[in-house]
N, C-alpha and C positions, 0 to 999 in steps of 0.2 A: 244918173250920170250919163252926160252926152258922149257919143261916140263920134267925135269930129276927126280933123286930120292930124290931130294931136297923136294919136295911136296908143299902143300898149304902155308906152314908156310914160307918157303924161298921166293916163289913167292910173298907174302904179304909184308914180310921184304924189299925186293929188291924194291917194288913198293913205300914202304912208304919212304925209303931211297932216291929213286930218287925224289919223292915228296918234301921231305925236302930240298934237294939240289936244286930244282927248285925254290922253295919258297925264299930261302936263295939268291940265285942269283938275284930275282926279287927285293927283299928288297935291296940288297947291290946296284943294278943299280939304283933304286929310291933314296936311301940315297946319292949317288954320283952326282945326278942330270942327269943321263943318258949319255951314251956314254963315 
């Protein structure tokens, strides 16, 4: 992760967004039965 002028706020926001996307993907795969 680049540490630019965004600061901790931007880093935390990006990490939270990535985490939510990952969770959503896992839930989607689980809901559709995998593959």
